[in-house]
C-alpha positions, 0 to 999 in steps of 0.5 A: 898709220906710220909711213902713210905717205908711202903706203897710201900714195902708191897702190902697188906698194899698199897691195903688197903690204896688204897681202903680206899683212893678211898672211896667217901663221898657225901656232899654238897658244904657248908659241903665241905667248912666247912670241908676244914676249918679244915686244912690249908696249905699255902705251908709252914705251914700245920695245922690240927685243927681236925683229919681226922677221927673226922671231920664229927663228929666235924661238926655234919655231919651225915654219912650213908652207903649203905645197898646193891645197893640202898640208900633206906636202908642206915644205919647211922654211929653210931658215925660219925667217919670215918675209917682212917689209924693209920699212917695218924692219927699219922702223923697229930698229928705233925700238930695239933693246 
């Protein structure tokens, strides 16, 4: 794990990352295929074509958040930008093409 000194030395930082990482975004098989094309990893080179927080916006995938226990009153994200740790976005900058 990259940046382990940060995430394993401070429980609160780790906990925030853990809860963010376990977030589920429901998408279709087609959308998943589109999202997977925005990064490339052949085991040697890692390429990021669109930063993680902007992927859904880039593809025009609308995101919704439950309002309560049911989806009936779901609220649409204003900008379709997902929350992502700044450490991740900084890390990805090294691989942006």
